[in-house]
Every structure is written in C-alpha cells, then in structure tokens.
N, CA, C and O of each residue as an XYZ file, in Angstrom:
236
protein
N       6.804     51.991    118.284
C       6.477     52.679    117.049
C       5.553     51.816    116.171
O       4.513     52.286    115.710
N       5.948     50.524    115.941
C       5.141     49.593    115.146
C       3.824     49.268    115.745
O       2.865     48.993    115.024
N       3.738     49.291    117.089
C       2.461     48.969    117.681
C       1.448     50.047    117.430
O       0.268     49.836    117.710
N       1.818     51.130    116.944
C       0.908     52.232    116.683
C       0.362     52.174    115.221
O      -0.593     52.867    114.869
N       0.972     51.372    114.443
C       0.629     51.240    112.999
C      -0.760     50.584    112.900
O      -1.097     49.653    113.632
N      -1.539     51.118    111.961
C      -2.824     50.514    111.673
C      -2.744     49.544    110.494
O      -1.665     49.242    109.986
N      -3.851     49.092    110.098
C      -3.918     48.151    108.948
C      -3.470     48.819    107.608
O      -2.840     48.178    106.766
N      -3.813     50.110    107.440
C      -3.375     50.799    106.258
C      -1.865     50.824    106.088
O      -1.338     50.554    105.009
N      -1.184     51.152    107.170
C       0.294     51.255    107.134
C       0.862     49.935    106.784
O       1.795     49.873    105.984
N       0.343     48.835    107.351
C       0.949     47.481    107.097
C       0.664     47.061    105.666
O       1.451     46.312    105.088
N      -0.481     47.534    105.048
C      -0.789     47.196    103.680
C       0.131     47.948    102.778
O       0.599     47.403    101.778
N       0.412     49.208    103.106
C       1.251     50.092    102.275
C       2.720     49.679    102.291
O       3.439     49.840    101.305
N       3.138     49.153    103.409
C       4.622     48.865    103.629
C       5.197     47.926    102.522
O       6.277     48.230    102.015
N       4.544     46.815    102.123
C       5.171     45.983    101.149
C       5.283     46.683     99.788
O       6.250     46.445     99.064
N       4.297     47.561     99.413
C       4.380     48.290     98.137
C       5.506     49.218     98.178
O       6.194     49.347     97.165
N       5.800     49.952     99.358
C       6.889     50.859     99.478
C       8.243     50.117     99.333
O       9.165     50.580     98.660
N       8.310     48.979     99.979
C       9.579     48.168     99.940
C       9.843     47.755     98.491
O      10.983     47.817     98.031
N       8.806     47.338     97.771
C       8.950     46.936     96.367
C       9.333     48.124     95.537
O      10.178     48.046     94.646
N       8.700     49.221     95.845
C       9.033     50.488     95.017
C      10.483     50.886     95.241
O      11.175     51.261     94.294
N      10.952     50.809     96.489
C      12.316     51.217     96.704
C      13.256     50.189     96.020
O      14.274     50.604     95.467
N      12.987     48.993     96.033
C      13.798     47.906     95.430
C      13.851     48.170     93.978
O      14.926     48.073     93.386
N      12.725     48.510     93.342
C      12.723     48.797     91.859
C      13.592     50.033     91.598
O      14.383     50.027     90.656
N      13.469     51.059     92.384
C      14.293     52.260     92.166
C      15.703     51.993     92.266
O      16.470     52.444     91.415
N      16.128     51.272     93.269
C      17.546     50.823     93.405
C      17.981     49.975     92.245
O      19.090     50.183     91.754
N      17.209     49.047     91.774
C      17.586     48.186     90.678
C      17.744     49.085     89.420
O      18.712     48.934     88.674
N      16.785     50.022     89.187
C      16.799     50.856     88.030
C      18.128     51.708     88.042
O      18.833     51.768     87.034
N      18.447     52.359     89.201
C      19.595     53.213     89.315
C      20.924     52.390     89.130
O      21.879     52.861     88.513
N      20.935     51.176     89.677
C      22.114     50.368     89.590
C      22.336     49.957     88.131
O      23.476     49.946     87.667
N      21.303     49.630     87.425
C      21.363     49.240     85.937
C      21.874     50.476     85.138
O      22.731     50.373     84.261
N      21.307     51.619     85.490
C      21.657     52.870     84.748
C      23.137     53.191     84.942
O      23.852     53.510     83.992
N      23.571     53.099     86.181
C      25.025     53.333     86.433
C      25.894     52.334     85.764
O      26.915     52.715     85.192
N      25.560     51.080     85.797
C      26.320     50.045     85.129
C      26.434     50.275     83.667
O      27.514     50.098     83.104
N      25.330     50.676     82.996
C      25.305     50.978     81.579
C      26.205     52.121     81.313
O      26.915     52.087     80.308
N      26.242     53.150     82.136
C      27.045     54.263     81.960
C      28.565     53.905     82.048
O      29.392     54.369     81.264
N      28.863     53.054     83.049
C      30.274     52.490     83.193
C      30.611     51.778     81.898
O      31.693     52.014     81.360
N      29.796     50.964     81.390
C      30.045     50.169     80.188
C      30.290     51.086     79.000
O      31.198     50.832     78.209
N      29.503     52.145     78.858
C      29.662     53.150     77.781
C      30.967     53.857     77.962
O      31.642     54.087     76.959
N      31.367     54.208     79.086
C      32.717     54.855     79.334
C      33.781     53.922     78.981
O      34.733     54.329     78.315
N      33.707     52.675     79.376
C      34.735     51.687     79.014
C      34.841     51.517     77.514
O      35.952     51.428     76.990
N      33.747     51.468     76.817
C      33.820     51.372     75.311
C      34.468     52.592     74.711
O      35.251     52.510     73.764
N      34.123     53.722     75.285
C      34.807     54.984     74.758
C      36.314     54.987     75.018
O      37.092     55.423     74.169
N      36.715     54.512     76.163
C      38.146     54.372     76.462
C      38.848     53.476     75.493
O      39.920     53.780     74.971
N      38.201     52.352     75.270
C      38.816     51.322     74.374
C      38.883     51.890     72.894
O      39.854     51.638     72.180
N      37.851     52.642     72.470
C      37.877     53.158     71.177
C      39.017     54.213     71.027
O      39.749     54.229     70.037
N      39.132     55.121     72.094
C      40.173     56.048     72.045
C      41.574     55.464     72.056
O      42.450     55.956     71.344
N      41.801     54.441     72.836
C      43.045     53.766     72.810
C      43.372     53.147     71.550
O      44.523     53.198     71.117
N      42.358     52.513     70.876
C      42.536     51.884     69.568
C      42.869     52.971     68.521
O      43.765     52.801     67.695
N      42.133     54.075     68.579
C      42.419     55.207     67.657
C      43.816     55.741     67.810
O      44.507     55.985     66.821
N      44.239     55.923     69.045
C      45.581     56.530     69.289
C      46.649     55.516     68.781
O      47.643     55.895     68.161
N      46.396     54.198     69.075
C      47.373     53.186     68.585
C      47.493     53.148     67.049
O      48.582     53.010     66.492
N      46.353     53.273     66.403
C      46.349     53.293     64.940
C      47.012     54.507     64.402
O      47.708     54.457     63.388
N      46.806     55.576     65.060
C      47.317     56.905     64.620
C      48.912     56.798     64.826
O      49.669     57.235     63.959
N      49.357     56.243     65.923
C      50.760     56.148     66.198
C      51.404     55.242     65.161
O      52.477     55.534     64.634
N      50.742     54.165     64.889
C      51.367     53.173     63.849
C      51.393     53.854     62.461
O      52.310     53.626     61.671
N      50.401     54.671     62.185
C      50.388     55.334     60.902
C      51.484     56.314     60.828
O      52.100     56.420     59.767
N      51.808     57.077     61.891
C      52.874     58.084     61.849
C      54.244     57.434     61.816
O      55.188     57.968     61.235
N      54.343     56.213     62.481
C      55.615     55.564     62.466
C      55.916     54.890     61.060
O      57.070     54.709     60.673
N      54.850     54.549     60.360
C      55.091     53.925     59.039
C      55.409     54.988     57.981
O      55.870     54.602     56.907
N      55.207     56.261     58.188
C      55.491     57.218     57.243
C      56.948     57.625     57.096
O      57.270     58.477     56.267
C-alpha cells in the first residue's frame, strides 16, 4: 500500500497526523472541563443540602 504513495501523500500525511492530534487534544480538554463542571455542581449541591439540613435542625 505505502509503495504506491506519491510525494503528495507523504507531504499530506504529517499534516493529517497533526490535525488528528489537535482534535483529540481539544476533545480531551473539553471532556475534562465538563467533568470539572459536573464535579463543582455536585459539590455545590452537597453543600447546599448540608446547609439546608443544618438550618432545619436548628429550628
């Protein structure tokens, strides 16, 4: 297969590899940020429920 490749294909290959690497990096970063956002939301909800429970117990 590779023996049939011309100069153009070999020139394009590094750009395609770099493009795929950038896309994977971007998607990985986006997913990690979403996980961080979800974790903050969970912490906020837990804190809110804890404060609400303490408020009800003090009444």
